[in-house]
Every structure is written in C-alpha cells, then in structure tokens.
NUMARFI-912717 format. One record per residue (C-alpha): y, x, z; residue in one letter. Coordinates in steps of 0.5 Angstrom, whole numbers, padded with zeros to 4 digits, always signed. Layout:
YXZa/...
***
This chain:
+0124+0200+0311m/+0129+0206+0310c/+0134+0204+0315r/+0128+0204+0320a/+0126+0211+0318l/+0133+0214+0318l/+0134+0211+0326s/+0129+0217+0327k/+0125+0213+0332s/+0118+0215+0334q/+0115+0208+0332l/+0115+0204+0326l/+0112+0197+0327i/+0111+0193+0321l/+0109+0185+0321s/+0106+0183+0314d/+0110+0188+0310p/+0106+0187+0303f/+0108+0179+0304a/+0112+0177+0298g/+0112+0183+0294l/+0110+0184+0287d/+0105+0188+0284a/+0110+0194+0283e/+0113+0194+0290s/+0106+0193+0293r/+0104+0200+0289k/+0111+0203+0292i/+0109+0201+0299l/+0102+0203+0299f/+0105+0210+0296e/+0110+0210+0302f/+0105+0209+0307f/+0100+0215+0304s/+0106+0220+0304s/+0108+0219+0311i/+0101+0219+0314s/+0100+0226+0313d/+0102+0228+0321g/+0108+0232+0319r/+0113+0233+0325a/+0119+0228+0325g/+0115+0222+0322l/+0114+0216+0326p/+0107+0213+0328k/+0106+0206+0325i/+0103+0200+0327i/+0102+0194+0322i/+0100+0187+0324s/+0097+0184+0318m/+0093+0177+0317e/+0088+0180+0312r/+0084+0187+0313y/+0083+0188+0306s/+0091+0189+0305e/+0091+0195+0310i/+0093+0201+0307p/+0088+0207+0307s/+0092+0211+0311s/+0091+0207+0317v/+0086+0210+0322t/+0085+0205+0328n/+0084+0198+0328v/+0086+0193+0334a/+0083+0186+0332e/+0085+0180+0336f/+0081+0173+0336s/+0082+0167+0340s/+0088+0170+0344g/+0083+0176+0346t/+0083+0183+0344l/+0076+0183+0340s/+0076+0190+0338f/+0079+0197+0339c/+0077+0203+0335g/+0077+0207+0329t/+0077+0204+0322r/+0070+0207+0320a/+0067+0204+0327e/+0071+0197+0325y/+0069+0197+0318e/+0061+0198+0320r/+0063+0192+0325v/+0066+0188+0319l/+0060+0189+0314d/+0055+0187+0320e/+0059+0180+0321r/+0059+0179+0313r/+0052+0180+0312a/+0050+0175+0318g/+0056+0170+0316e/+0056+0170+0309a/+0051+0164+0308w/+0055+0160+0314l/+0062+0161+0310f/+0059+0158+0304e/+0056+0152+0307e/+0062+0151+0311e/+0066+0151+0304r/+0061+0146+0301a/+0062+0141+0307v/+0070+0142+0307f/+0070+0140+0299r/+0065+0134+0301a/+0070+0132+0306e/+0076+0133+0302l/+0073+0128+0296e/+0072+0123+0302t/+0079+0123+0305l/+0082+0123+0298v/+0078+0116+0297s/+0080+0114+0304k/+0087+0115+0303t/+0089+0113+0296a/+0091+0106+0299g/+0097+0109+0302l/+0099+0112+0296i/+0103+0109+0290h/+0100+0112+0284f/+0105+0112+0278e/+0102+0113+0271k/+0105+0120+0268n/+0107+0119+0261e/+0110+0125+0257g/+0113+0131+0260a/+0113+0131+0268l/+0118+0137+0268v/+0122+0139+0262e/+0128+0144+0261m/+0131+0146+0254n/+0136+0152+0253n/+0137+0153+0261v/+0142+0158+0263n/+0142+0160+0271v/+0146+0166+0274g/+0152+0168+0278w/+0157+0173+0277n/+0156+0174+0270e/+0148+0176+0272k/+0143+0171+0269f/+0137+0170+0272v/+0134+0165+0267l/+0137+0165+0260r/+0136+0160+0254d/+0130+0158+0258f/+0126+0152+0255s/+0119+0150+0258w/+0115+0143+0259k/+0110+0141+0264v/+0105+0136+0261l/+0100+0132+0266p/+0094+0136+0269n/+0097+0142+0266e/+0097+0147+0272h/+0101+0153+0271w/+0101+0159+0275l/+0108+0162+0275i/+0109+0170+0275q/+0114+0175+0275g/+0117+0181+0279p/+0121+0180+0285n/+0128+0177+0283g/+0126+0175+0276s/+0128+0168+0278g/+0121+0164+0280k/+0124+0161+0286t/+0130+0159+0282t/+0126+0156+0277l/+0123+0151+0282l/+0129+0150+0286e/+0132+0147+0279l/+0126+0142+0279i/+0127+0140+0287t/+0135+0140+0286g/+0136+0145+0291d/+0139+0149+0286n/+0145+0145+0284k/+0146+0148+0277q/+0140+0144+0275c/+0146+0139+0274f/+0150+0143+0269s/+0143+0144+0265n/+0138+0140+0261d/+0133+0139+0266v/+0129+0133+0266r/+0124+0131+0271l/+0119+0125+0270f/+0123+0123+0263g/+0130+0123+0267k/+0135+0128+0266r/+0138+0131+0273r/+0145+0128+0274g/+0144+0122+0270s/+0144+0117+0276g/+0137+0118+0278e/+0135+0116+0285s/+0133+0122+0289i/+0128+0118+0293w/+0125+0116+0287d/+0124+0124+0285i/+0122+0126+0292k/+0116+0121+0292k/+0113+0124+0286r/+0114+0131+0289l/+0110+0135+0294g/+0113+0142+0296i/+0111+0148+0300v/+0116+0153+0300s/+0120+0158+0305y/+0126+0154+0305r/+0122+0148+0307l/+0118+0152+0312h/+0125+0155+0315v/+0128+0147+0316e/+0121+0145+0319y/+0122+0151+0324r/+0129+0149+0326m/+0126+0142+0327v/+0121+0145+0331g/+0119+0140+0336g/+0115+0135+0332t/+0108+0134+0333d/+0103+0135+0328l/+0101+0128+0327e/+0108+0127+0325g/+0109+0133+0321v/+0103+0130+0316i/+0106+0123+0316i/+0113+0126+0314s/+0110+0128+0308g/+0109+0120+0306f/+0116+0119+0308r/+0119+0125+0305d/+0123+0127+0311s/+0124+0134+0315i/+0121+0131+0322g/+0119+0124+0323l/+0125+0118+0325y/+0121+0112+0324e/+0115+0108+0327a/+0108+0111+0325r/+0104+0106+0322t/+0096+0105+0324d/+0094+0107+0317s/+0099+0113+0317e/+0096+0115+0323v/+0089+0115+0321l/+0090+0119+0315a/+0094+0124+0318a/+0088+0125+0323r/+0083+0125+0318l/+0088+0131+0314w/+0088+0135+0320l/+0081+0135+0322k/+0080+0137+0315l/+0085+0143+0316g/+0081+0145+0322g/+0086+0142+0327f/+0082+0136+0330a/+0084+0134+0336r/+0091+0137+0336r/+0095+0132+0333e/+0100+0132+0339k/+0101+0139+0339e/+0108+0141+0337s/+0109+0145+0331f/+0113+0150+0334a/+0108+0152+0338n/+0103+0154+0332l/+0103+0161+0329s/+0107+0162+0323y/+0100+0162+0319g/+0098+0155+0322e/+0105+0152+0321q/+0104+0154+0313r/+0097+0151+0313a/+0100+0144+0316i/+0106+0144+0311l/+0101+0145+0306i/+0097+0139+0308l/+0104+0135+0309r/+0105+0136+0302a/+0098+0134+0299a/+0097+0128+0303v/+0101+0123+0298k/+0097+0127+0292l/+0104+0127+0289p/+0105+0127+0281s/+0107+0135+0282v/+0106+0139+0287l/+0110+0146+0288i/+0107+0151+0291l/+0112+0158+0293d/+0107+0163+0295e/+0103+0158+0299p/+0098+0163+0302c/+0103+0167+0305h/+0101+0169+0312a/+0094+0166+0312l/+0088+0169+0314d/+0082+0170+0309e/+0078+0164+0312l/+0085+0159+0312n/+0087+0162+0305r/+0080+0160+0302v/+0080+0153+0305k/+0087+0152+0302v/+0085+0155+0295l/+0079+0150+0295d/+0084+0144+0298l/+0089+0146+0292l/+0083+0146+0287e/+0080+0140+0289k/+0087+0136+0289i/+0088+0138+0282a/+0081+0135+0280e/+0083+0128+0282t/+0087+0128+0276g/+0093+0125+0280t/+0097+0132+0281t/+0099+0137+0277t/+0100+0144+0280l/+0106+0149+0279l/+0104+0155+0283h/+0108+0162+0285v/+0104+0167+0287t/+0104+0175+0287h/+0096+0176+0288d/+0092+0175+0282p/+0086+0173+0287e/+0090+0167+0289e/+0090+0164+0281a/+0086+0158+0281l/+0081+0156+0276p/+0085+0150+0274c/+0091+0154+0272e/+0090+0155+0265k/+0097+0156+0263h/+0101+0162+0265v/+0109+0163+0265l/+0111+0170+0266q/+0118+0171+0268l/+0121+0178+0265l/+0128+0180+0268p/+0133+0184+0263n/+0128+0182+0257q/+0130+0178+0251t/+0127+0173+0251p/+0127+0173+0259m/+0120+0169+0259y/+0113+0169+0256t/+0108+0163+0256i/+0100+0165+0256l/+0094+0161+0257k/+0088+0164+0261r/
***
C-alpha cells in the first residue's frame, strides 16, 4: 500500500484489501482509508473490489454492483443502501427457507455417502503437541507450546498476523518439517516414527491457501474430479472414477450450488467459487480432523453462510473435529467451544479459553 502511494499514481485499485488481516490491522486500514478520502490535492482516487458490502469502508461514496456478469447497479452509496434495504425486506424469508433446505439436503447427503467412507474409531487425542519449539534465525514462532485436541472438541484458533496460526496447522499436515524434530503426535503416533503419510492423509481434510495455490497450478481438472480427489487425497485426479464416487461428487456439487457444472474446469471459476469447491472437496470424506485456514476468504455473503452451515452440520455428525482459523468473529461456529489464542512475543505465547 505504501509503495503504491509513493508512486504518486492518481488511481489506487484494491482487491479485497481486508482479506486475511487481523482485527488491529483492519482497524489501521480503515483509519487509513478515512485519512486519504478527504479530497486533499495529490491523494489518489480509490476503487475497491470486495465480495461483501458490509466490509466496505465508510469513506466510499459510490458503488458499482456486478451480478451474473452484468452491471446491476451504479450510483451513490446512499442510493445503493436503499436498494439493499428493499432487497433484504423482500428476501429475508426466502434466505431462511433456502438455508433450511440446504441443511436438510446435507443431512441426507451425508447418510448417502457414508458407504464410501471408512470411519476409524477415535480413541485418545487426535492431535497432541508437547513443549513444541518452532522458529527460524533465532526467532521463535512457537515456544514451549503444548496442546491436545480430543474427538469432537472443535477449536477456534485466533491470533494476530504473524502469530504462528498457519505454522501450527502445517505442523499437523507435515508441510512444516520442524514437526519431525518436535513431539508432535497425530492419531496417537508421533510424526517421524514411521507412520504412513497416506494413513494420516485419509483422516485429514484440509482447506488452506497452500492447497488453493497448488490446485490453481493444476487448473484443468473438472469440478467432479476435484471433489473425487478428496477421496484420493491427491491434487488433481489421475485414476479412473468409480460410479459411486461420481454420484457422491455430483450430489456434493448440487449441495454447494454447482449442479450441472461438474464438467466445468476448476480454472474457469472465480477465486471465491474455487474456495467453495475446495471446501466441498475437504468435506466429502468426513475426515477425523478438518483443518480450516480462513475457509471463507473471498466468499460472498450467501456462500459464506452456506459454508458455515456446512461446517456446523459436519461437526454435528460426530465423525469430524474442526480446527478453524479465522480473523472474523462472526465466522466462529456455535460448535467451537474451545479457543486457542496465539500471543506473539509474550510468555507464554498462547492461552486456551472456553466459549
């Protein structure tokens, strides 16, 4: 942002500038927008592209709305807010009705796909870390960190940017290799003790920025194949699809609002649609542990509500335990009774709370 301002350009274009920012950083950015919107000479005009109107800074004066590939509104902020109020009044009952139908369809789908999934009985801790220390160049991200996750203990993980939230999740998935030099245990087995990576993967579901990047590189897989790859724990699909997998994938796609789009390429979707597909991919096998790193990033309001409903319903099945990282307090799920807060540069560097 500073680099763009120093260029002295007359127009500053921002795409979802608040995505992934912690509460303090969001406050600073809101104050920044207020400070440069007073019309002083030399300051740039700003165009902000966002998924959710509720996050738009108060200093924005005009709105252009796009819907289904067309410009559906163009005018002042006050005019747009009047339009929104009229829509909400007319659509509130329909929204709740669609939400109820969605939850009922999900319950039916879970029962239909259960035959494709081998559930393992969860005994003892799913995740356990004992006095873990992780850092680089003498700077610790986690120090003397101990944590245990039991079956059906759904966790909300919080902390400012740079506090180690993603590092913590990568210790579980194995993407951070320091998991092998620490006492990190998954499903009762210490990482690096000869456990099979495939035995671990089949019990993990993951939605993360890293996974999204990897899938964007593969790109050409169709949506049906992306969902089926959740059963195979692969990036892309390299083996023949079974009839039962195809049926399950199409049911999940229908549930997520992608009916009759199963042969569409993943690469052709918007970023938000891609994220929704990856959440369906992670959920399809009802894993023992579902790791969610900002799962609602880039989703519009309707899709965000559907995803949160999906996650809550999966938690209710009793087969899956959620580990959920989010900066947005509105995205905390009712089932997430346990809170892990990471506290950088403090001693200790974390605290555990109950909601």
